C-alpha positions as CSV (number, residue, x, y, z in Angstrom):
1,X,-6.3,-22.6,-53.3
2,X,-2.5,-22.4,-52.6
3,X,-1.0,-21.9,-49.1
4,X,-0.6,-18.1,-49.6
5,X,-4.1,-17.8,-50.8
6,X,-5.4,-19.7,-47.8
7,X,-3.5,-17.5,-45.4
8,X,-4.8,-14.3,-47.2
9,X,-8.4,-15.6,-46.9
10,X,-7.9,-16.4,-43.2
11,X,-6.5,-12.9,-42.6
12,X,-9.5,-11.3,-44.4
13,X,-11.9,-13.4,-42.3
14,X,-10.1,-12.5,-39.1
15,X,-10.1,-8.8,-39.9
16,X,-13.8,-8.9,-40.8
17,X,-14.5,-10.4,-37.3
18,X,-12.4,-7.8,-35.6
19,X,-14.0,-5.0,-37.7
20,X,-17.4,-6.2,-36.5
21,X,-16.2,-6.0,-32.9
22,X,-14.9,-2.4,-33.4
23,X,-18.1,-1.2,-35.1
24,X,-20.7,-3.1,-33.1
25,X,-19.2,-3.9,-29.7
26,X,-15.9,-2.8,-28.0
27,X,-12.5,-3.6,-29.3
28,X,-9.3,-3.3,-27.3
29,X,-6.1,-2.1,-29.2
30,X,-2.7,-2.0,-27.6
31,X,-1.0,1.2,-28.7
32,X,1.8,1.3,-26.2
33,X,4.4,1.8,-28.9
34,X,3.2,5.4,-29.5
35,X,5.8,8.1,-28.5
36,X,5.2,9.7,-25.1
37,X,6.9,12.5,-23.3
38,X,6.3,14.5,-20.1
39,X,6.9,18.3,-19.9
40,X,7.1,19.3,-16.3
41,X,7.5,22.8,-14.7
42,X,5.8,26.1,-14.1
43,X,6.7,27.2,-17.6
44,X,5.4,24.1,-19.4
45,X,2.2,25.6,-20.8
46,X,3.8,29.0,-21.8
47,X,6.7,27.3,-23.5
48,X,4.7,24.7,-25.5
49,X,2.1,27.3,-26.5
50,X,4.7,29.1,-28.5
51,X,5.6,25.9,-30.4
52,X,2.3,24.2,-31.4
53,X,-0.7,25.2,-33.5
54,X,-3.4,25.0,-30.9
55,X,-4.2,27.2,-27.9
56,X,-2.9,25.9,-24.6
57,X,-3.4,29.0,-22.4
58,X,-6.2,28.2,-20.1
59,X,-5.8,24.5,-20.4
60,X,-6.7,23.1,-16.9
61,X,-5.5,19.9,-15.3
62,X,-7.8,17.2,-16.6
63,X,-8.2,18.7,-20.1
64,X,-6.3,18.2,-23.3
65,X,-6.2,19.1,-27.0
66,X,-4.9,18.0,-30.3
67,X,-2.2,20.1,-32.2
68,X,0.6,20.0,-34.7
69,X,4.2,21.2,-34.5
70,X,5.7,22.8,-37.6
71,X,8.8,24.0,-39.4
72,X,9.2,27.8,-39.8
73,X,7.6,27.4,-43.2
74,X,4.5,25.9,-41.8
75,X,5.1,22.3,-42.8
76,X,4.3,19.5,-40.3
77,X,7.0,17.8,-38.3
78,X,4.3,15.8,-36.5
79,X,1.0,16.0,-34.6
80,X,0.4,15.2,-30.9
81,X,-2.2,15.0,-28.2
82,X,-1.4,17.3,-25.2
83,X,-2.9,16.3,-21.8
84,X,-2.7,18.5,-18.8
85,X,-2.2,16.2,-15.8
86,X,-0.2,18.0,-13.1
87,X,-1.2,21.0,-11.0
88,X,0.2,23.3,-8.3
89,X,-1.7,25.3,-5.8
90,X,-3.2,28.6,-6.8
91,X,-0.9,30.7,-4.6
92,X,2.2,29.1,-6.1
93,X,0.7,29.6,-9.6
94,X,0.3,33.3,-9.0
95,X,4.1,33.6,-8.7
96,X,4.4,32.3,-12.3
97,X,2.5,35.2,-14.0
98,X,4.3,34.6,-17.2
99,X,2.2,31.5,-17.7
100,X,-0.4,33.4,-19.7
101,X,-0.4,36.4,-22.0
102,X,-3.0,38.0,-19.7
103,X,-0.8,37.6,-16.6
104,X,-3.3,35.2,-15.0
105,X,-1.8,32.3,-13.1
106,X,-1.8,28.8,-14.6
107,X,-2.2,25.8,-12.3
108,X,-0.9,23.4,-14.9
109,X,2.7,22.3,-14.3
110,X,2.8,18.9,-16.1
111,X,1.8,18.0,-19.7
112,X,1.8,14.6,-21.2
113,X,2.6,14.5,-24.9
114,X,1.4,11.6,-27.0
115,X,2.5,11.4,-30.7
116,X,3.2,8.9,-33.5
117,X,6.4,7.0,-32.9
118,X,7.8,8.3,-36.2
119,X,7.4,11.9,-35.0
120,X,8.8,11.3,-31.5
121,X,12.4,12.2,-32.2
122,X,11.5,15.5,-33.9
123,X,9.2,16.5,-31.0
124,X,11.9,15.6,-28.5
125,X,14.6,17.6,-30.4
126,X,12.3,20.6,-30.8
127,X,11.5,20.8,-27.1
128,X,15.1,20.2,-26.1
129,X,16.3,22.9,-28.5
130,X,13.9,25.7,-27.6
131,X,13.1,25.2,-23.9
132,X,16.2,27.2,-22.8
133,X,15.1,30.0,-20.5
134,X,11.9,28.3,-19.5
135,X,11.2,26.7,-16.1
136,X,10.5,23.3,-17.6
137,X,12.0,19.8,-17.7
138,X,11.6,17.1,-20.4
139,X,11.2,13.4,-19.6
140,X,10.8,10.3,-21.7
141,X,7.7,8.2,-21.1
142,X,7.5,5.9,-24.1
143,X,8.8,2.8,-22.4
144,X,7.5,3.7,-19.0
145,X,3.9,4.1,-20.1
146,X,1.4,1.8,-21.8
147,X,-1.7,2.9,-23.8
148,X,-4.8,0.7,-24.4
149,X,-7.6,2.0,-26.7
150,X,-11.3,1.0,-26.3
151,X,-13.0,1.5,-29.7
152,X,-16.6,0.9,-30.5
153,X,-20.2,1.8,-29.5
154,X,-20.0,-0.2,-26.2
155,X,-16.8,1.4,-24.9
156,X,-18.7,3.4,-22.3
157,X,-20.5,0.2,-21.1
158,X,-17.1,-1.6,-20.7
159,X,-15.7,1.4,-18.9
160,X,-18.6,1.4,-16.4
161,X,-18.2,-2.3,-15.7
162,X,-14.4,-2.2,-15.5
163,X,-14.0,0.7,-13.1
164,X,-17.5,1.3,-11.7
165,X,-17.3,4.7,-13.4
166,X,-20.2,6.4,-15.2
167,X,-18.7,7.2,-18.6
168,X,-20.9,10.3,-18.9
169,X,-18.3,11.7,-16.5
170,X,-15.9,11.7,-19.5
171,X,-17.8,14.0,-22.0
172,X,-16.0,15.5,-25.0
173,X,-15.0,19.0,-24.2
174,X,-14.6,21.9,-26.6
175,X,-10.9,21.1,-27.0
176,X,-11.5,17.4,-27.4
177,X,-10.4,15.5,-24.3
178,X,-11.3,15.1,-20.7
179,X,-9.4,12.9,-18.2
180,X,-10.4,10.8,-15.3
181,X,-7.5,9.7,-13.0
182,X,-8.3,6.6,-11.0
183,X,-6.1,5.9,-8.1
184,X,-6.2,3.6,-5.1
185,X,-8.6,4.7,-2.4
186,X,-9.6,3.5,1.1
187,X,-12.5,1.7,-0.5
188,X,-10.4,0.3,-3.3
189,X,-6.8,0.0,-2.0
190,X,-5.7,-2.4,-4.7
191,X,-6.9,-0.3,-7.7
192,X,-4.4,0.1,-10.4
193,X,-3.7,3.8,-11.2
194,X,-5.0,4.6,-14.7
195,X,-5.8,7.7,-16.7
196,X,-8.9,7.5,-18.9
197,X,-9.1,9.8,-21.9
198,X,-12.1,10.4,-24.1
199,X,-11.4,10.1,-27.8
200,X,-13.4,10.5,-31.0
201,X,-14.0,6.7,-31.2
202,X,-14.0,5.6,-27.6
203,X,-11.7,5.8,-24.6
204,X,-8.0,5.5,-24.0
205,X,-6.5,4.0,-20.8
206,X,-3.0,5.2,-20.0
207,X,-1.1,3.4,-17.2
208,X,2.4,2.4,-16.2
209,X,3.9,-0.3,-18.4
210,X,4.3,-2.6,-15.4
211,X,0.5,-2.5,-14.9
212,X,-0.6,-3.1,-18.5
213,X,-1.6,-6.7,-17.9
214,X,-3.7,-5.8,-14.9
215,X,-5.5,-3.1,-16.8
216,X,-5.9,-5.3,-19.9
217,X,-7.4,-8.0,-17.7
218,X,-9.8,-5.6,-16.1
219,X,-11.0,-4.3,-19.5
220,X,-11.3,-7.7,-21.1
221,X,-13.2,-9.0,-18.0
222,X,-15.7,-6.2,-18.5
223,X,-16.3,-7.2,-22.1
224,X,-13.6,-5.6,-24.3
225,X,-12.3,-7.9,-27.0
226,X,-8.6,-7.7,-28.1
227,X,-8.3,-6.7,-31.8
228,X,-5.4,-5.9,-34.1
229,X,-4.1,-2.5,-35.1
230,X,-4.8,-3.5,-38.7
231,X,-8.5,-3.8,-37.9
232,X,-8.4,-0.4,-36.1
233,X,-6.8,1.1,-39.2
234,X,-9.9,0.2,-41.3
235,X,-12.1,2.1,-39.0
236,X,-9.7,5.1,-39.0
237,X,-9.6,5.3,-42.8
238,X,-13.4,5.0,-43.0
239,X,-13.6,8.0,-40.6
240,X,-11.2,10.0,-42.8
241,X,-8.6,10.5,-40.1
242,X,-5.1,11.0,-41.5
243,X,-2.1,9.5,-39.7
244,X,1.2,11.2,-39.6
245,X,3.9,9.1,-41.2
246,X,1.4,7.4,-43.5
247,X,-0.9,10.1,-45.0
248,X,1.0,13.2,-43.8
249,X,4.6,14.1,-43.7
250,X,7.0,17.0,-43.6
251,X,5.6,18.4,-46.9
252,X,2.1,18.8,-45.4
253,X,0.5,22.0,-44.3
254,X,-2.3,21.4,-41.7
255,X,-5.0,22.9,-43.9
256,X,-4.3,20.5,-46.7
257,X,-5.0,17.7,-44.4
258,X,-8.2,19.2,-43.1
259,X,-6.7,19.7,-39.6
260,X,-7.5,23.4,-39.1
261,X,-10.7,22.8,-37.2
262,X,-9.2,20.3,-34.8
263,X,-5.6,21.4,-34.4
264,X,-5.2,25.1,-35.2
265,X,-6.2,28.2,-33.3
266,X,-6.4,31.5,-35.3
267,X,-6.8,33.7,-32.2
268,X,-3.7,32.6,-30.1
269,X,-0.4,34.3,-29.9
270,X,2.6,33.5,-32.1
271,X,3.9,30.0,-32.7
272,X,6.4,28.4,-35.1
273,X,5.0,28.3,-38.6
274,X,2.1,30.6,-37.9
275,X,2.6,33.0,-40.7
276,X,2.3,30.4,-43.4
277,X,-0.7,28.7,-41.8
278,X,-2.6,32.0,-41.3
279,X,-1.8,33.3,-44.8
280,X,-3.1,30.2,-46.4
281,X,-6.2,30.2,-44.3
282,X,-7.1,33.9,-44.9
283,X,-5.9,34.5,-48.4
284,X,-5.0,31.4,-50.2
285,X,-6.3,28.1,-51.5
286,X,-4.5,24.8,-50.7
287,X,-3.0,23.2,-53.7
288,X,-3.8,19.8,-52.2
289,X,-6.7,18.3,-50.2
290,X,-7.1,15.1,-48.1
291,X,-9.5,12.9,-50.0
292,X,-11.0,9.5,-49.8
293,X,-10.5,7.0,-52.6
294,X,-12.7,4.0,-53.6
295,X,-10.6,1.6,-55.6
296,X,-11.5,-0.7,-58.5
297,X,-9.1,-3.2,-56.8
298,X,-6.8,-3.2,-53.7
299,X,-3.9,-0.8,-54.1
300,X,-0.5,-0.4,-52.5
301,X,0.4,2.6,-50.3
302,X,2.7,4.9,-52.2
303,X,1.1,4.2,-55.6
304,X,1.1,7.2,-57.9
305,X,-2.3,8.8,-58.7
306,X,-2.8,10.3,-62.1
307,X,-5.5,12.5,-63.7
308,X,-4.9,12.1,-67.4
309,X,-1.2,12.4,-67.9
310,X,-0.6,14.5,-64.8
311,X,0.5,13.1,-61.4
312,X,-1.9,14.4,-58.7
313,X,-0.6,12.6,-55.7
314,X,0.4,9.4,-54.0
315,X,-1.6,6.9,-52.0
316,X,-1.3,7.0,-48.3
317,X,-3.4,4.6,-46.3
318,X,-4.9,1.7,-48.1
319,X,-7.3,-0.9,-46.5
320,X,-9.9,-3.5,-47.4
321,X,-13.1,-2.5,-45.6
322,X,-15.6,-5.3,-45.0
323,X,-18.4,-2.7,-45.5
324,X,-16.9,-0.5,-48.3
325,X,-14.4,-2.6,-50.1
326,X,-10.9,-1.3,-51.0
327,X,-10.6,2.3,-49.9
328,X,-7.7,4.7,-49.0
329,X,-6.6,8.2,-48.1
330,X,-4.4,10.6,-50.1
331,X,-3.4,14.2,-50.4
332,X,-4.4,15.0,-54.0
333,X,-4.1,18.1,-56.1
334,X,-7.2,20.3,-56.1
335,X,-8.1,19.6,-59.7
336,X,-8.8,16.0,-58.7
337,X,-12.2,17.0,-57.2
338,X,-14.6,14.6,-55.5
339,X,-16.3,12.6,-58.2
340,X,-13.2,12.5,-60.4
341,X,-11.7,9.1,-61.4
342,X,-7.9,8.8,-61.2
343,X,-5.6,6.1,-62.4
344,X,-3.7,4.2,-59.6
345,X,-0.2,2.8,-60.1
346,X,0.9,1.1,-63.3
347,X,-1.5,-1.9,-63.7
348,X,-4.8,-0.4,-64.8
349,X,-6.4,0.2,-61.5
350,X,-8.6,3.3,-60.9
351,X,-10.1,5.1,-58.0
352,X,-13.1,7.4,-57.4
353,X,-12.1,10.5,-55.4
354,X,-14.5,11.1,-52.5
355,X,-15.3,13.6,-49.8
356,X,-14.5,12.4,-46.2
357,X,-15.6,10.7,-44.1
358,X,-16.7,7.8,-46.3
359,X,-19.9,7.5,-44.3
């Protein structure tokens, strides 16, 4: 075996071990590079509700949701997680009756926005451009904040040991996320402030960048095992979760990517791109769908997918799963239905089109 082959074999073995940690125990992934912004002010909820696809009215401090932000033609500029973290007292909120369409006061005055780094500039520009006239301020938080993800079936056990917190206090809510904010107390004056966020695969810990090593040490001391982003990507692809900038881009409509259920409200008021999204949902059929692909051999992201002589899409994510072999995600034309075999690239590889998730 040559040197490159030996390195590749070592990488595969390492990823297999990390994959086992993520699927059987609790892995710790550093995702601090993700883009983070803070939207602060009495008009924060009202303003952002008119820009994103999901319903924010009624979002209480300690809750959050997943959404997309779009062009006027309904194409995605990015997706984001919106976390309500700041509150004002109820009497002060009553003075901001514009905060909801029913003239009910909103207590939320600070939203944390978490997005893919590739979409951060578009999100920043959108907010800066359209917030004129709203009582809201925009602040950068990417470098100031760190994000660590606990992934795996033992995440709750690690959380309980790390912070003496019963993880059942972080149930998934109807809109997807519930927060716990741990701060220093008389009983624990040295506690590092950290926000804990329930996710689909585990729990995120959000803290100040200066405190990341303290939080990391606490989590690893409680049983979390550091793993790479590459290993976490395998789990994501198996779950059929698309990632903006890899599987999705500015040509994607949310329904094509299967995001309507998680990211889109069809009962809220107007938002940018709503007409296209609603028309496709009620009257149309997407020309493309997010599908899984099982490859005959590993394939490179960006490879063309062909059904007969016709191009039906391009490969997005591509990983080598220890459990499933080479798999990937792609937006493919609707004629490439699950069960169809498509050609991949120019070297004779093929892939079976599958429903998601893979298992």
